C-alpha angles and dihedrals in degrees: 000000000000110000092347123159107226130198115195111194118193084016097182104175091358091241097136094050094042090051088052089054090051089054096054107281110146100203136034131185110187114194116198129160098199110090095210092048092046090050091050091052090048091051091049092049091049090053091047092051088059092050119099090236089067106104129214109262096031118121135180135176141174123230114199100213143107110276092229092054092047093050092049098046114017122105127211131207087216130004124265119254095207130025121192116199116184106162124175111277088246090063104113121245091234088056089050090051091050091048091051091048091050091051093047094049097052138068089258089089137041139187087279098051120117118201119202113197123188120204138158113273085234093058122097111264114260122247116237115235121251111294091015130094140196101247098180143005124198125185122212109181106295093352127090117196117201123197110208121189138167114274120245110275114250114237125224094267093054094252120126 
């Protein structure tokens, strides 16, 4: 995670993104639509910034917005290295697929970005966007975690 830029969509308590910071990420953008949850993340980040473990050069912010809207319209100065997506289990698979497609088609991601998507093991599996692939799936009880990464670019002679 060293020096990674992390995007945490459906941030909830902010735990995934904050854990990434504790493991060496240098930047976190936590996107949460619930005002009380977004305020809690902001309070936590403010407390962390006053802790001696907060390093010079680290930055973190909360965006109060719907994850789908952020993915479809936000711009980034540089792409994120890691994207966490942990939507409510009721979030439809088609909506997940659209969210993934929006992320993959914008400057929010690059050929080095890894997306981690959490879903219920009972949910239909997501579909990776064009030029991306699901590289791993791990089940933890009722939770399935998908790792989605850019596919290998195809060279001129059709070999990978």
